[in-house]
A tleap script that builds the chain and sets N, CA, C and O, in Angstrom:
source leaprc.protein.ff14SB
mol = sequence {
  NMET GLY MET GLY ARG SER SER ILE TYR LYS
  GLU ILE SER GLU SER ARG LEU PRO VAL THR
  LYS HIE GLY ARG LYS THR PHE ILE ALA MET
  LYS ASP ILE HIE THR TRP PHE ASP ALA LEU
  PRO ASP ASN TYR ILE LEU ASP TYR CALA
}
set mol.1.N position { 129.551 -62.279 132.354 }
set mol.1.CA position { 128.275 -61.621 132.513 }
set mol.1.C position { 127.309 -62.111 131.449 }
set mol.1.O position { 126.104 -62.140 131.698 }
set mol.2.N position { 127.782 -62.492 130.290 }
set mol.2.CA position { 126.920 -63.061 129.286 }
set mol.2.C position { 126.029 -62.083 128.546 }
set mol.2.O position { 124.939 -62.456 128.112 }
set mol.3.N position { 126.459 -60.855 128.394 }
set mol.3.CA position { 125.660 -59.856 127.686 }
set mol.3.C position { 126.202 -59.658 126.280 }
set mol.3.O position { 127.413 -59.647 126.064 }
set mol.4.N position { 125.297 -59.502 125.337 }
set mol.4.CA position { 125.705 -59.228 123.971 }
set mol.4.C position { 125.973 -57.749 123.756 }
set mol.4.O position { 125.647 -56.911 124.596 }
set mol.5.N position { 126.562 -57.454 122.636 }
set mol.5.CA position { 126.905 -56.079 122.291 }
set mol.5.C position { 125.667 -55.181 122.249 }
set mol.5.O position { 125.707 -54.051 122.736 }
set mol.6.N position { 124.577 -55.672 121.675 }
set mol.6.CA position { 123.368 -54.851 121.570 }
set mol.6.C position { 122.785 -54.533 122.946 }
set mol.6.O position { 122.224 -53.455 123.142 }
set mol.7.N position { 122.909 -55.454 123.894 }
set mol.7.CA position { 122.434 -55.198 125.257 }
set mol.7.C position { 123.257 -54.105 125.924 }
set mol.7.O position { 122.713 -53.248 126.620 }
set mol.8.N position { 124.561 -54.138 125.710 }
set mol.8.CA position { 125.433 -53.096 126.264 }
set mol.8.C position { 125.091 -51.749 125.641 }
set mol.8.O position { 124.989 -50.748 126.351 }
set mol.9.N position { 124.912 -51.712 124.317 }
set mol.9.CA position { 124.544 -50.463 123.647 }
set mol.9.C position { 123.220 -49.922 124.175 }
set mol.9.O position { 123.060 -48.710 124.324 }
set mol.10.N position { 122.276 -50.807 124.457 }
set mol.10.CA position { 120.981 -50.387 124.996 }
set mol.10.C position { 121.169 -49.751 126.375 }
set mol.10.O position { 120.575 -48.711 126.658 }
set mol.11.N position { 121.973 -50.350 127.218 }
set mol.11.CA position { 122.239 -49.793 128.550 }
set mol.11.C position { 122.900 -48.417 128.438 }
set mol.11.O position { 122.580 -47.507 129.203 }
set mol.12.N position { 123.812 -48.272 127.494 }
set mol.12.CA position { 124.487 -46.991 127.280 }
set mol.12.C position { 123.502 -45.953 126.763 }
set mol.12.O position { 123.483 -44.824 127.254 }
set mol.13.N position { 122.683 -46.315 125.780 }
set mol.13.CA position { 121.751 -45.349 125.182 }
set mol.13.C position { 120.692 -44.887 126.170 }
set mol.13.O position { 120.159 -43.786 126.038 }
set mol.14.N position { 120.385 -45.713 127.154 }
set mol.14.CA position { 119.410 -45.335 128.174 }
set mol.14.C position { 120.089 -44.740 129.408 }
set mol.14.O position { 119.471 -44.624 130.466 }
set mol.15.N position { 121.354 -44.366 129.270 }
set mol.15.CA position { 122.146 -43.682 130.309 }
set mol.15.C position { 122.251 -44.475 131.606 }
set mol.15.O position { 122.374 -43.892 132.684 }
set mol.16.N position { 122.204 -45.781 131.508 }
set mol.16.CA position { 122.378 -46.606 132.703 }
set mol.16.C position { 123.822 -47.036 132.879 }
set mol.16.O position { 124.218 -47.480 133.957 }
set mol.17.N position { 124.608 -46.904 131.820 }
set mol.17.CA position { 126.017 -47.280 131.863 }
set mol.17.C position { 126.820 -46.138 131.247 }
set mol.17.O position { 126.772 -45.935 130.034 }
set mol.18.N position { 127.565 -45.382 132.076 }
set mol.18.CA position { 128.302 -44.224 131.555 }
set mol.18.C position { 129.505 -44.634 130.710 }
set mol.18.O position { 130.156 -45.646 130.972 }
set mol.19.N position { 129.780 -43.832 129.701 }
set mol.19.CA position { 130.912 -44.080 128.807 }
set mol.19.C position { 131.688 -42.791 128.589 }
set mol.19.O position { 131.203 -41.695 128.872 }
set mol.20.N position { 132.899 -42.949 128.082 }
set mol.20.CA position { 133.740 -41.829 127.669 }
set mol.20.C position { 134.097 -42.052 126.214 }
set mol.20.O position { 134.508 -43.148 125.834 }
set mol.21.N position { 133.945 -41.021 125.395 }
set mol.21.CA position { 134.271 -41.119 123.976 }
set mol.21.C position { 135.593 -40.411 123.714 }
set mol.21.O position { 135.824 -39.303 124.197 }
set mol.22.N position { 136.457 -41.065 122.944 }
set mol.22.CA position { 137.708 -40.479 122.465 }
set mol.22.C position { 137.741 -40.722 120.966 }
set mol.22.O position { 138.090 -41.807 120.499 }
set mol.23.N position { 137.369 -39.685 120.221 }
set mol.23.CA position { 137.249 -39.856 118.773 }
set mol.23.C position { 136.121 -40.818 118.476 }
set mol.23.O position { 134.996 -40.625 118.938 }
set mol.24.N position { 136.414 -41.858 117.706 }
set mol.24.CA position { 135.400 -42.858 117.370 }
set mol.24.C position { 135.333 -43.997 118.380 }
set mol.24.O position { 134.469 -44.868 118.280 }
set mol.25.N position { 136.231 -43.991 119.339 }
set mol.25.CA position { 136.283 -45.081 120.313 }
set mol.25.C position { 135.442 -44.762 121.544 }
set mol.25.O position { 135.378 -43.618 121.992 }
set mol.26.N position { 134.806 -45.786 122.074 }
set mol.26.CA position { 133.990 -45.667 123.274 }
set mol.26.C position { 134.630 -46.510 124.369 }
set mol.26.O position { 134.941 -47.683 124.164 }
set mol.27.N position { 134.822 -45.896 125.536 }
set mol.27.CA position { 135.442 -46.580 126.662 }
set mol.27.C position { 134.477 -46.630 127.839 }
set mol.27.O position { 133.754 -45.671 128.111 }
set mol.28.N position { 134.478 -47.754 128.526 }
set mol.28.CA position { 133.694 -47.911 129.745 }
set mol.28.C position { 134.682 -48.205 130.861 }
set mol.28.O position { 135.418 -49.191 130.799 }
set mol.29.N position { 134.703 -47.357 131.880 }
set mol.29.CA position { 135.628 -47.537 133.001 }
set mol.29.C position { 135.205 -48.751 133.830 }
set mol.29.O position { 134.016 -48.971 134.056 }
set mol.30.N position { 136.173 -49.523 134.272 }
set mol.30.CA position { 135.876 -50.708 135.078 }
set mol.30.C position { 135.076 -50.354 136.322 }
set mol.30.O position { 134.180 -51.099 136.719 }
set mol.31.N position { 135.395 -49.220 136.941 }
set mol.31.CA position { 134.652 -48.827 138.145 }
set mol.31.C position { 133.188 -48.576 137.819 }
set mol.31.O position { 132.315 -48.851 138.642 }
set mol.32.N position { 132.906 -48.051 136.615 }
set mol.32.CA position { 131.524 -47.817 136.205 }
set mol.32.C position { 130.795 -49.128 135.924 }
set mol.32.O position { 129.604 -49.252 136.209 }
set mol.33.N position { 131.507 -50.100 135.367 }
set mol.33.CA position { 130.903 -51.418 135.149 }
set mol.33.C position { 130.549 -52.054 136.484 }
set mol.33.O position { 129.459 -52.604 136.641 }
set mol.34.N position { 131.465 -51.982 137.447 }
set mol.34.CA position { 131.205 -52.566 138.762 }
set mol.34.C position { 130.052 -51.858 139.458 }
set mol.34.O position { 129.199 -52.510 140.060 }
set mol.35.N position { 130.016 -50.535 139.383 }
set mol.35.CA position { 128.935 -49.768 140.001 }
set mol.35.C position { 127.598 -50.132 139.379 }
set mol.35.O position { 126.617 -50.354 140.089 }
set mol.36.N position { 127.558 -50.193 138.039 }
set mol.36.CA position { 126.326 -50.535 137.326 }
set mol.36.C position { 125.874 -51.946 137.689 }
set mol.36.O position { 124.701 -52.172 137.986 }
set mol.37.N position { 126.801 -52.883 137.663 }
set mol.37.CA position { 126.463 -54.277 137.944 }
set mol.37.C position { 125.983 -54.457 139.380 }
set mol.37.O position { 125.020 -55.185 139.621 }
set mol.38.N position { 126.644 -53.800 140.338 }
set mol.38.CA position { 126.254 -53.912 141.743 }
set mol.38.C position { 124.888 -53.292 142.011 }
set mol.38.O position { 124.209 -53.685 142.959 }
set mol.39.N position { 124.476 -52.329 141.189 }
set mol.39.CA position { 123.187 -51.663 141.375 }
set mol.39.C position { 122.019 -52.470 140.807 }
set mol.39.O position { 120.862 -52.152 141.082 }
set mol.40.N position { 122.305 -53.506 140.022 }
set mol.40.CA position { 121.233 -54.321 139.452 }
set mol.40.C position { 120.543 -55.119 140.554 }
set mol.40.O position { 121.202 -55.611 141.470 }
set mol.41.N position { 119.217 -55.250 140.471 }
set mol.41.CA position { 118.527 -56.114 141.432 }
set mol.41.C position { 118.959 -57.570 141.240 }
set mol.41.O position { 119.408 -57.948 140.158 }
set mol.42.N position { 118.825 -58.373 142.274 }
set mol.42.CA position { 119.248 -59.773 142.206 }
set mol.42.C position { 118.534 -60.550 141.104 }
set mol.42.O position { 119.114 -61.464 140.519 }
set mol.43.N position { 117.295 -60.200 140.819 }
set mol.43.CA position { 116.523 -60.939 139.821 }
set mol.43.C position { 116.437 -60.205 138.486 }
set mol.43.O position { 115.523 -60.462 137.703 }
set mol.44.N position { 117.370 -59.300 138.215 }
set mol.44.CA position { 117.356 -58.504 136.983 }
set mol.44.C position { 117.650 -59.384 135.777 }
set mol.44.O position { 118.637 -60.119 135.757 }
set mol.45.N position { 116.793 -59.303 134.780 }
set mol.45.CA position { 116.969 -60.073 133.550 }
set mol.45.C position { 117.089 -59.102 132.391 }
set mol.45.O position { 116.210 -58.266 132.184 }
set mol.46.N position { 118.160 -59.207 131.645 }
set mol.46.CA position { 118.346 -58.375 130.462 }
set mol.46.C position { 117.734 -59.104 129.278 }
set mol.46.O position { 118.244 -60.137 128.844 }
set mol.47.N position { 116.646 -58.565 128.762 }
set mol.47.CA position { 115.965 -59.205 127.641 }
set mol.47.C position { 115.573 -58.145 126.633 }
set mol.47.O position { 114.561 -57.463 126.795 }
set mol.48.N position { 116.377 -58.011 125.595 }
set mol.48.CA position { 116.106 -57.017 124.562 }
set mol.48.C position { 115.748 -57.679 123.243 }
set mol.48.O position { 115.697 -57.009 122.211 }
set mol.49.N position { 115.503 -58.966 123.257 }
set mol.49.CA position { 115.193 -59.688 122.016 }
set mol.49.C position { 113.797 -59.383 121.526 }
set mol.49.O position { 113.376 -59.908 120.495 }
savepdb mol mol.pdb
quit
């Protein structure tokens, strides 16, 4: 997918990518990644620089 850590954190902070927290660890379910990715428009560009 080619996304950096900060881009993933941005998606999480804007509630576009759901996560589960267990203590200090953050988990992203594979089904949620697939759902999020499939919902992106074909021409979606992630640019947080």
